Each structure stands twice: as structure tokens, then as C-alpha cells.
C-alpha beads as a LAMMPS data file, in Angstrom:
LAMMPS data file: protein, C-alpha beads

61 atoms
60 bonds

1 atom types
1 bond types

-500.0 500.0 xlo xhi
-500.0 500.0 ylo yhi
-500.0 500.0 zlo zhi

Masses

1 110.0

Atoms # bond

1 1 1 -0.154 0.435 0.362
2 1 1 2.624 2.181 0.506
3 1 1 4.893 1.973 -1.776
4 1 1 2.183 2.685 -4.700
5 1 1 1.215 5.501 -2.490
6 1 1 4.594 6.820 -3.231
7 1 1 4.651 5.922 -6.963
8 1 1 1.407 7.550 -7.453
9 1 1 1.816 11.154 -5.407
10 1 1 5.162 10.639 -6.854
11 1 1 6.696 11.516 -3.202
12 1 1 10.207 12.883 -2.604
13 1 1 9.467 12.526 1.201
14 1 1 8.321 9.215 3.088
15 1 1 7.996 9.580 7.178
16 1 1 8.237 6.005 9.078
17 1 1 7.937 5.406 12.747
18 1 1 9.764 2.592 14.117
19 1 1 9.477 0.896 17.296
20 1 1 9.533 -2.958 18.431
21 1 1 12.933 -4.414 18.248
22 1 1 15.600 -4.502 21.163
23 1 1 18.357 -6.009 20.745
24 1 1 21.205 -5.952 17.482
25 1 1 17.986 -6.460 15.433
26 1 1 17.037 -3.205 17.277
27 1 1 20.336 -0.801 15.548
28 1 1 18.576 -0.945 12.476
29 1 1 15.035 -0.551 11.590
30 1 1 11.972 -2.569 11.921
31 1 1 10.625 -5.285 9.951
32 1 1 7.913 -3.284 8.366
33 1 1 10.032 -0.143 8.193
34 1 1 12.740 -2.772 5.970
35 1 1 10.361 -4.210 3.830
36 1 1 8.902 -0.253 2.448
37 1 1 12.656 0.979 2.278
38 1 1 13.544 -2.134 0.130
39 1 1 10.166 -0.655 -2.768
40 1 1 10.026 2.464 -2.651
41 1 1 12.791 5.105 -4.304
42 1 1 12.538 8.242 -2.448
43 1 1 14.398 9.665 0.598
44 1 1 12.706 8.116 4.079
45 1 1 12.970 9.574 7.794
46 1 1 12.129 6.555 10.319
47 1 1 11.836 8.340 14.284
48 1 1 12.095 5.595 16.798
49 1 1 9.549 6.065 19.773
50 1 1 9.774 8.572 22.314
51 1 1 12.762 7.585 25.053
52 1 1 14.323 5.305 22.520
53 1 1 17.827 5.008 23.992
54 1 1 20.326 3.803 21.117
55 1 1 22.208 0.798 21.160
56 1 1 25.285 2.284 19.774
57 1 1 28.028 3.662 21.943
58 1 1 28.147 7.295 19.090
59 1 1 31.745 7.292 20.432
60 1 1 32.148 3.904 19.186
61 1 1 32.820 2.332 22.066

Bonds

1 1 1 2
2 1 2 3
3 1 3 4
4 1 4 5
5 1 5 6
6 1 6 7
7 1 7 8
8 1 8 9
9 1 9 10
10 1 10 11
11 1 11 12
12 1 12 13
13 1 13 14
14 1 14 15
15 1 15 16
16 1 16 17
17 1 17 18
18 1 18 19
19 1 19 20
20 1 20 21
21 1 21 22
22 1 22 23
23 1 23 24
24 1 24 25
25 1 25 26
26 1 26 27
27 1 27 28
28 1 28 29
29 1 29 30
30 1 30 31
31 1 31 32
32 1 32 33
33 1 33 34
34 1 34 35
35 1 35 36
36 1 36 37
37 1 37 38
38 1 38 39
39 1 39 40
40 1 40 41
41 1 41 42
42 1 42 43
43 1 43 44
44 1 44 45
45 1 45 46
46 1 46 47
47 1 47 48
48 1 48 49
49 1 49 50
50 1 50 51
51 1 51 52
52 1 52 53
53 1 53 54
54 1 54 55
55 1 55 56
56 1 56 57
57 1 57 58
58 1 58 59
59 1 59 60
60 1 60 61
């Protein structure tokens, strides 16, 4: 549904909310977001839920 809407609207940006994953898989996006990104040809802005704490250390440690 979203990929078709992106094409029909000639969208330049899709904004997605992500949630639900923990551990290593949380480093990336949720399943739905990953599947949509594979099927569209425009920029994507993915937003994590309020209070989300990244499992990555910004200092690379």
C-alpha cells in the first residue's frame, strides 16, 4: 500500500515510525520499515519512539 502511494503521489519523502525491536536487530529499522524501504525510490525519515535509547555508543566504544 505505501509503495503504491509513493509512486502514485511521486513522493520525495516518506516518514516512518519504528518500534518493537530490541538487541542487535534494534540497530536497524523494524521489519515493516525495512520492507518498505526496499520497495520505494525516495528519501525516508525514520523516527524512533519517544524515550528510545540507542544500543550504539556514539563514541564508537
